[in-house]
N, C-alpha and C positions, 0 to 999 in steps of 0.2 A: 860624712862631715864630723868634725870634732864636736863633742858635747859642750865644750867650753866656747863661749862667744869670742869672736875676734874683736880686739880693741882697735877702734878706728879713729884716727886723728886727721885733722885738716890743716894744711898750710895755705891760707887764703880762704876768705869766706864770702866771696862775691857771688855773682849769678851762677857760675858753673858749679861752684861748691854746693850751692843750694840745690841745684839740679841733681847732683849725685847723692846728696843727703836724702832727698825725697825719693829718689830711685831705690836706695837701700831700704827705706821704710816700706814702699809699695811692694817691693819684691820679697819682703819678709826675711831679709838676710839675718843670719845669726851673729849679731854684733853687739858690742858694748860701746857706747859713745864716749870716747876719750877726749883729749885736749884739742883745742883749736887756737890758732894764732893768726892775726892779721895786723899789719901796721896801722890800719884804721880800727882803733879800739872799739868805737861805737858800733861799727859794722860787725866786729867779732862778737860783741855782747848780744846784738840782735840775733845773729845766727845761732849762738849758743842757747839763747832763751827759746828759740823756735824749735830747736832740734834735740835738746837734751845734752849737748856737749858742755864742756867747761872751758872757760877762757884761760889760756896760759900766758905767762909773762914773756915767753921766748919760744923760738922755733925748737930749740933743744929740749925744752920741757914737753912740747907736744910729742916729739919723737920718742922721748923716754916713756911717755904715757901709753904708747900705742904699739900694736903688733903690725899694723898696716897704716900707711900714711898716704893721703891724697894730696898731691901737689897741684894746687889750683890758683897759683899766683899769676901775675902777668908774665909773659913769655920769657923776658930777659932774665928772670929769676929762676927758671926751671933748672938749669944746669947746677947752679950753686946749691939749691935746696935738695935736688935729687941726690947729689953727691953726699950731702949730710945724712940723708935717710939711709942710703945703702951702706955708708960707712958704719952706721949703727947696726947693720944687719937686719933692718926692717923691710918688709914688703912695701912696694911703692906702686901707686897708680899715678902716672904723670899725664896731665892734660896735654892735648895737642895744641900747637906744634911743640916739638921737643925743645927747640931753642930758636933764636933769631937768625942764626947762620948755620950753614952746613957743617962748618968746622966744629962749632959748639955742640951740634946735634950728634956728631960722631963721638965727641968726647963724652957726652952723656951716655950714649949707647955703650961705649967701652966701659965706663964706670959701672953701669948696671950689670952688664954681661959678666964682667970680672968678679963682681960681688956674689953672683949666684942666687940673689934673692928673687922671690916671685915678683914679677912685674907685669904691668898692663898699661896700655896707653888709651887715650880717649878717642880712638878711631872707632866709635861705637856703631857705625853703620855695618860693620862686619857681623853684628849680631841682629841686624834689622830684618824682620820677616820678608819685606818687599825685595831686598837685595839677595837674601838667601834663596828665595823662589826664583829670582832672575837667573842666578847662577845655575840652578837645576835646569832651567829651561834652555840655557845656552849650552850646557854640557851634554844635553840629550842629543844623541847622534842624529835623530830625525831633524834637528834644526839645521844641520849643515854647518859650514864654516862661518865664523863671524866676519862680516864684511865692513861694517861701519857702525860707530856708536856716537851719539850726541848727548852731551850733558848740558842743561841750562840750570844754573844755581843762582838764586837771588834772595836777598834779605835787606831790610833797612839797616843802614850803617849802625853797628851795635854800640856806638857811643851814646845812644839815646834810647828812649822807650824802656821796656822792661829789662833790657840788657844793662843799660846804664854803665857801660864799661868805658869810661872816658879815656883810660890809658891806651885804648886802641887807636887813638889819634896821635900818639906819641911814638915815633919810629924807634926811639931808643929803648922803649919798653916792649913794643909790639914787633919790631923788626921789619914789618911790611904790612900790606893791607889785605884785601879780600882773598887773594890767592893763598897766601901763607896761613892766614887765620881761619879761613872758612873753606877755601878750595882744596885744602889738603885732604879733606874727606873725599872729594871727587877724584883726586889723583889716586888715592888709595883704592877707591872703588874700581877705577880703570884696571888696576892690577888684580884685584879680587875677581872681577867679572870677566875681563878680556885677556889679560896676561901682561907680560913685560913690555914696557914702553921703551923704544930704542932711539927715537928721534922726536924733537919738538920744535915748534915755532910759536912765538907769542908776541902780541902787541898789547899794551896797557895804556890806561888813561887815568887822570886824577882830576875829578870834578869838584871835590870838596876842598881842595887846597891844602890839605895836611901834608907836610913834607915827607916824602917817602912812603906815603900810604895810598897805594893805587886802589881805585874803587870800581874799575871796569876793565876786564881782561877778556881777550879772545885768544884761544890757543888751538893749534892743530897738532896732531901726534900720529906717529907710526908705531905699530906694534910688531913684536918679533914674529907673530903668527901671520903677518901680512895685512891685518886689519888696519884701518885708519879711523881717526876720531877727532872730535871737536869738544871744547869746553868754553862756555861763556859763564863768567862769574861776576856778579854785580852787587855793589852796596849802594842802594838808592835812599830816598828820604820818604818813601810811602809807608808810613807807620800803620796803615790799614791793611797792609799785605804781610802776612806771616811768612817766615822763611820757607821757601819752596824749592823743590828740585823736580825737573822733568827729564826723564831719561828715555831715549829711544835707541834700541839695539836692532840692527838689521843683519840677520843671518841669511844664508842662501835660501832656506825654506821656511823661515819663521821670523816674524817681527814681534818685538817685546817692548812694551811701554809701561813706565812707572810714572804716575802723576798724582796730584793731590798731596796726601800725607806721606812724607818720605819714609816713615816707619811701617805704617799699615796699609800702604797703597791708596787706591787700587793699582794692581798690576794686571795687565791684559796681554794676550798673545793671539796671533793669527797665523795659521799654517797654510802651506801651499796646497794642501788637500782640502781646504775649505773649513777645517775645524778651527775652533777658537775657545778661549776661556778667559774668565775674569775672577780674581780673588781679592778680597780686602778684609779688614777688620779681624774679628775672631776666627773666621773661617781660614784666613791666611795664616794667622798665628798658629792654629791647630795643625795646618798642613806642613808648617816648617819647623815645628818644635824639635823634631829629630835631627834637623840639619844644623842647629845652633851648637856652638862650642861651649859645653858646660851648662849654659842657660841662655835663654833669649835675652834676659835682663843682664847687660854687661857688668853691672855692679855686683849682682849676686854671683855671677860667674867668677869675678875676681875674688870675692870673699871665700867662695867654695875652694878655689885654688890655693888660697892662703891656708885655709883650714886643713886641706888634704895634702899640702906641700907638693902640689902638682903644677906643671907649667900653666900659666894663664895665656889669654889670647885676646887681641893681638899684643905683641910685645914691642919693646923699643926697636928691635931689629926690623920689624914690619914698618914702623914709622920712619926709620932711617931710609928705607927704600923710597918712600914717598918724598922725603926731603931731597934726595938725590935728583929726582925728577923736577921738583920745584926749583932747585938751584939752576938747572939747565933752562927752565922756562924763563926765569928772571934774567939769565945771561942772554937769552934770545931777545927779550924785550929791550935790554940795554944796547943790543946791537941792531936795533931797528927792525926786529922780527926775523932775523936771519935764522936759518935752520941750525940746530945744535944737536949733536949726537950725545946721548946720555953718558956714555962711558969713555968719551974721548979724553 
């Protein structure tokens, strides 16, 4: 790493920006806190006061003050802001999803790729110990072929509670609901753990009544390697229930389950020969440190890549692959749940 700290700026200072700011601090990243900008001036001031950043009068001022910029605005602004950052030659961390449409996500990916800047996206589960361990267990030859995978993903609708992201009820700013805003993590994990998705079918529902904001989806999918899978993604109103994922993977000779905390497990597995295991917490973290790309902490990994001028992970290209699958899922739902091949 460079001895000089990386100057970090933020465009958007809401819940997710605060998450990344705290993550940088917890991880001991070698940074200097540069400018921040948010259309909500009071929120920007509160963020700056808590984090040590300085409030800027414009987006351009933030970009000029920084070596690396986090784009943490609402989704419809991602393309415009990322284009400004990379045009200035600055490294960029773009929150997921890339944009509200597949076309704009492609445009964003093209702009970043053509610029050559270090880039990373907020598909943070690729750094999570529970999923790193699951990938090791799946790729172990003793497990046999993957047959079936089931993801259940739920959280209270994030326009309330500690998220307080009211913009997620506005389709013009969010683009869609639970699948795009939250389920993109799950679709990305299907690719990371199981492999390429070739065909999907999905049905969706809208209980909260916000136009274009689905809050309950069920999808089935087929993988290139022959496996099949399901995804249930829900935005409910139970504020007593934290965001949770339950993952069940059935291989020919091994079953793998992730439950509880989506980052630190527990993860457990049972084999055909009667052996089994369970890992969670610090033990899981220690077991998977060598499997993480750059660092377990995705924000530290990004800063290290910027400092060393090396590729970060995952990039906008990774996110675009997930967007391609999501687009097919939404087309399936619009067609009443008909089967859609991804690359037709």
